[in-house]
C-alpha positions as CSV (number, residue, x, y, z in Angstrom):
1,M,17.0,-20.1,45.9
2,R,14.1,-17.6,45.8
3,R,11.6,-20.3,44.9
4,W,12.8,-22.5,47.8
5,L,12.5,-19.6,50.3
6,T,9.0,-18.8,49.1
7,L,7.9,-22.4,49.5
8,G,9.4,-22.5,52.9
9,A,7.6,-19.4,54.0
10,L,4.3,-20.8,52.7
11,G,4.9,-24.0,54.6
12,A,5.4,-22.1,57.8
13,V,2.1,-20.2,57.3
14,A,0.3,-23.4,56.6
15,A,1.7,-25.0,59.8
16,L,0.5,-22.0,61.8
17,A,-3.0,-22.4,60.4
18,L,-3.0,-26.1,61.2
19,T,-2.0,-25.5,64.8
20,G,-4.8,-23.0,65.3
21,C,-2.6,-20.1,66.2
22,A,-4.2,-16.7,65.8
23,N,-3.4,-14.6,62.7
24,P,-1.4,-11.4,63.2
25,G,-3.3,-8.1,62.9
26,G,-4.3,-7.3,59.4
27,V,-3.9,-10.9,58.2
28,D,-7.0,-12.9,57.3
29,G,-5.4,-16.2,56.6
30,D,-6.5,-16.3,52.9
31,L,-3.4,-16.4,50.7
32,T,-5.2,-15.7,47.4
33,D,-7.7,-12.8,47.9
34,D,-5.0,-10.1,48.1
35,W,-3.4,-10.8,44.7
36,A,-4.4,-8.3,41.9
37,A,-6.4,-9.9,39.1
38,I,-4.4,-10.6,36.0
39,G,-5.5,-8.3,33.2
40,E,-6.8,-9.6,29.9
41,A,-4.0,-9.9,27.3
42,K,-4.0,-7.1,24.8
43,I,-3.5,-7.7,21.1
44,F,-0.9,-5.4,19.6
45,T,-2.6,-3.1,17.0
46,P,-0.8,-0.4,15.1
47,E,-2.3,3.0,14.5
48,G,-3.4,4.6,11.2
49,G,-2.1,8.0,10.2
50,T,1.4,7.2,11.4
51,C,4.8,7.5,9.7
52,H,7.7,5.1,9.8
53,L,11.5,5.3,9.3
54,D,11.8,1.9,7.6
55,F,10.0,-0.3,5.2
56,T,8.7,-3.5,6.6
57,E,6.8,-6.5,5.2
58,V,5.8,-8.0,8.5
59,G,4.3,-5.9,11.4
60,Y,6.4,-7.2,14.3
61,R,5.6,-5.5,17.6
62,S,9.3,-5.2,18.4
63,A,9.9,-3.2,15.2
64,Y,7.0,-0.8,15.6
65,N,8.4,2.6,16.1
66,P,6.3,5.3,14.5
67,V,7.6,8.8,14.1
68,D,6.0,12.2,13.6
69,C,5.2,12.7,9.9
70,G,7.1,16.0,10.0
71,Q,10.3,14.1,10.5
72,S,12.2,12.3,7.8
73,H,10.4,9.0,7.0
74,R,9.9,6.4,4.3
75,M,6.5,5.0,4.8
76,E,3.1,6.3,6.0
77,T,0.1,4.2,7.1
78,L,-2.8,5.8,5.4
79,H,-5.4,3.2,6.4
80,L,-5.7,0.4,9.0
81,G,-8.1,-2.4,7.9
82,T,-9.4,-5.5,9.6
83,F,-9.8,-9.0,8.1
84,T,-13.3,-10.4,8.8
85,G,-15.3,-13.5,8.1
86,E,-13.5,-16.3,6.3
87,D,-10.4,-14.1,5.8
88,A,-10.1,-13.8,9.6
89,A,-10.7,-17.5,10.2
90,R,-7.4,-18.5,8.7
91,T,-4.9,-20.1,11.0
92,S,-2.0,-18.0,9.7
93,P,-1.5,-14.7,7.9
94,P,-2.7,-14.9,4.2
95,P,0.0,-15.3,1.5
96,S,0.4,-12.4,-0.9
97,D,-1.4,-14.2,-3.8
98,S,-4.4,-15.2,-1.8
99,P,-8.0,-14.0,-2.2
100,S,-7.8,-12.6,1.3
101,M,-5.0,-10.3,0.3
102,R,-6.9,-9.2,-2.8
103,T,-9.8,-8.2,-0.6
104,A,-7.4,-6.2,1.6
105,R,-5.8,-4.6,-1.4
106,K,-9.1,-3.5,-2.8
107,E,-10.0,-1.9,0.5
108,C,-6.6,-0.2,0.6
109,D,-7.0,1.2,-2.9
110,T,-10.4,2.7,-2.0
111,K,-9.4,4.1,1.5
112,V,-6.0,5.4,0.4
113,A,-7.6,7.3,-2.5
114,E,-9.9,9.0,0.0
115,V,-6.9,10.1,2.1
116,L,-4.7,11.1,-0.9
117,G,-7.5,12.8,-2.9
118,G,-6.9,10.6,-5.9
119,D,-5.7,7.2,-7.2
120,W,-2.2,6.5,-5.9
121,R,-1.3,4.9,-9.2
122,S,-1.6,8.3,-10.9
123,A,1.4,9.5,-9.0
124,R,5.0,8.5,-8.0
125,L,3.6,6.4,-5.2
126,E,3.7,2.8,-4.1
127,L,1.3,0.8,-1.9
128,D,2.5,-1.9,0.4
129,I,0.3,-4.0,2.7
130,V,1.7,-5.0,6.0
131,L,0.4,-7.9,8.0
132,P,0.8,-9.1,11.6
133,S,3.6,-11.5,12.4
134,P,2.7,-15.2,12.6
135,Q,2.9,-14.9,16.4
136,G,0.6,-11.9,16.4
137,W,-1.9,-13.7,14.1
138,N,-1.9,-16.7,16.5
139,G,-2.6,-14.3,19.3
140,G,-5.7,-12.9,17.5
141,A,-4.3,-10.0,15.5
142,R,-6.4,-9.5,12.3
143,W,-5.3,-6.0,11.1
144,F,-3.6,-5.0,7.9
145,R,-1.7,-1.7,7.3
146,C,-2.1,0.2,4.0
147,D,1.4,1.8,3.8
148,M,2.4,4.4,1.1
149,S,5.8,5.5,0.0
150,E,7.1,7.9,-2.6
151,N,9.2,6.6,-5.5
152,K,12.2,8.5,-6.9
153,S,10.8,8.5,-10.4
154,L,8.5,6.6,-12.8
155,D,11.5,4.3,-13.8
156,D,13.1,4.1,-10.3
157,P,11.0,2.5,-7.6
158,G,13.5,3.4,-4.9
159,F,12.3,5.2,-1.8
160,T,12.4,8.9,-1.5
161,L,12.5,10.2,2.1
162,R,9.6,12.6,3.0
163,S,9.1,15.1,5.8
164,S,5.4,15.7,5.4
165,S,2.2,13.7,5.3
166,L,0.7,12.5,2.1
167,K,-2.8,13.4,3.2
168,G,-4.5,15.4,0.5
169,A,-1.4,15.2,-1.7
170,L,-3.4,14.5,-4.8
171,N,-6.3,16.9,-4.2
172,S,-4.6,19.0,-6.9
173,P,-1.8,18.4,-9.4
174,S,1.6,18.3,-7.6
175,D,5.1,17.2,-8.3
176,L,4.0,13.7,-7.3
177,S,1.5,13.5,-10.1
178,L,2.3,11.7,-13.3
179,G,2.3,14.2,-16.2
180,C,4.2,14.7,-19.4
181,Y,7.4,13.0,-20.5
182,N,10.0,12.5,-23.2
183,P,10.5,8.8,-23.8
184,K,13.8,7.4,-24.8
185,V,13.3,4.5,-27.3
186,V,16.2,2.2,-28.2
187,K,15.7,-0.3,-30.9
188,D,12.0,-0.1,-30.6
189,E,12.1,-0.7,-26.9
190,L,11.3,1.9,-24.2
191,D,14.4,2.7,-22.3
192,S,13.2,5.5,-19.9
193,M,10.8,8.3,-19.5
194,T,12.1,11.8,-18.6
195,P,9.6,14.0,-16.9
196,V,9.1,17.5,-18.3
197,A,6.6,20.3,-17.9
198,C,3.6,19.9,-20.2
199,T,4.3,23.4,-21.6
200,A,7.7,22.2,-22.8
201,K,8.2,20.0,-25.9
202,H,7.2,16.4,-25.1
203,R,5.9,13.3,-26.8
204,A,4.1,11.4,-24.0
205,E,1.5,12.1,-21.4
206,F,-0.1,10.1,-18.6
207,V,-3.8,9.6,-19.3
208,G,-5.1,7.2,-16.7
209,I,-5.4,3.6,-15.5
210,Y,-6.5,0.5,-17.3
211,Q,-7.9,-2.1,-14.8
212,A,-6.7,-5.3,-16.4
213,P,-8.7,-8.6,-16.0
214,D,-7.8,-11.3,-13.5
215,T,-5.3,-13.3,-15.6
216,S,-1.8,-14.6,-14.9
217,F,1.1,-12.2,-15.2
218,D,2.5,-14.1,-18.2
219,A,-0.8,-13.9,-20.0
220,M,-0.9,-10.2,-19.4
221,T,2.6,-9.6,-20.7
222,K,2.0,-11.7,-23.8
223,D,-1.3,-10.0,-24.7
224,S,0.3,-6.6,-25.5
225,T,-2.3,-6.0,-28.3
226,R,-5.1,-6.0,-25.8
227,T,-3.3,-3.7,-23.4
228,H,-2.5,-1.3,-26.3
229,R,-6.2,-1.4,-27.4
230,E,-7.5,-0.8,-23.8
231,C,-5.0,2.1,-23.3
232,L,-6.2,3.7,-26.5
233,G,-9.7,3.7,-25.0
234,V,-8.3,5.4,-21.9
235,I,-6.6,8.0,-24.2
236,A,-9.9,8.6,-26.1
237,K,-11.7,9.3,-22.8
238,Y,-8.9,11.6,-21.6
239,V,-8.7,13.6,-24.8
240,G,-12.4,13.6,-25.7
241,V,-12.3,11.8,-29.0
242,P,-14.4,8.8,-30.3
243,N,-13.0,5.5,-29.3
244,N,-13.2,3.8,-32.7
245,G,-11.0,2.5,-35.4
246,D,-9.4,5.9,-35.9
247,M,-7.7,5.8,-32.6
248,K,-4.8,3.8,-33.9
249,Y,-4.1,6.6,-36.3
250,R,-4.3,9.3,-33.6
251,A,-1.8,8.1,-31.1
252,G,0.5,5.3,-29.9
253,T,0.6,4.0,-26.3
254,I,3.2,3.4,-23.6
255,Y,2.1,1.5,-20.6
256,Y,3.6,0.5,-17.2
257,P,2.1,-2.7,-15.7
258,P,2.7,-3.6,-12.0
259,S,5.7,-5.7,-11.1
260,E,5.2,-9.4,-11.2
261,E,5.2,-9.5,-7.4
262,N,2.5,-6.9,-7.1
263,W,0.5,-8.6,-9.9
264,E,0.5,-11.8,-8.0
265,A,-0.6,-9.9,-5.0
266,G,-3.7,-8.7,-6.9
267,E,-2.6,-5.4,-8.3
268,R,-4.2,-5.0,-11.8
269,G,-3.8,-1.3,-12.5
270,I,-1.8,-0.6,-15.6
271,R,-0.6,3.0,-16.1
272,C,-1.4,4.3,-19.7
273,F,0.5,7.0,-21.5
274,L,-0.4,8.7,-24.8
275,W,2.6,8.6,-27.1
276,L,3.3,10.5,-30.3
277,S,6.3,9.2,-32.2
278,S,6.5,11.8,-34.9
279,R,5.6,15.2,-33.4
280,D,6.0,17.2,-30.3
281,M,3.3,18.5,-28.0
282,T,3.7,21.8,-26.0
283,K,0.6,21.5,-23.8
284,S,-1.6,18.9,-22.3
285,V,-4.1,17.2,-24.6
286,K,-6.6,16.6,-21.8
287,G,-10.1,17.5,-23.1
288,G,-8.6,18.9,-26.3
289,G,-10.7,16.8,-28.6
290,T,-9.9,16.0,-32.3
291,K,-8.1,19.3,-32.6
292,A,-5.5,18.2,-30.0
293,L,-5.3,14.7,-31.4
294,P,-6.1,14.6,-35.1
295,V,-6.1,11.5,-37.3
296,N,-2.7,11.2,-39.0
């Protein structure tokens, strides 16, 4: 009904113009020049430095509801990046195992470390990359969010609710940092790692990250000898002992690779732990040299 009435009114105005009748005061006879110009469509872009109640894999505009980081939340956007060049020329958001996503992940790793004050993999933290929705991508959105969350423990990747920002969280050792542990080994298989103070009796200590080569997940899991050898090298650097043939007589290793999903998405950081199967430690071996880690 409204459309019909509008057309009828326009028809009446047109008839008046054709008959040459004078326009009423304040009317110039031009039906188009008084309409406001339609503004340029704006592409939805989230903000960096924001916190979120829920985890999301796709950045739908309708689900975007950031909260103050002082409130309870699960995720925090520590960096907002932009796809450029060939990565931006795609006709749809890049899949998780694409070179474009690996480029994004590399940028996230670097920028997030600057915000945190250290490598996120050295703590109970998890990185997730959030992309625009397919509709948003079609509309020109080319951003990606580098979202960080806190895990419950080394063995439990479940979310822990936070009520403060992660900015500067790794500038100094904190309860987030990976440290010393007592491993539970069942039938020569690692069952779990219980965190303890490094001044308490323990048999394992986090020593750093081994950046694995760009191979398949299956190839990495099958080549345990290489990962063990590379983690021994990380141990040698951490403790301050020669990385030579004696390393296998100084310590064993425990390592935590990324999940298969994260591996396929380009994550190659493997967490390395020094492990002593036959004696306890009561302090950190960092920088302790051959005295802290003798040949046995």
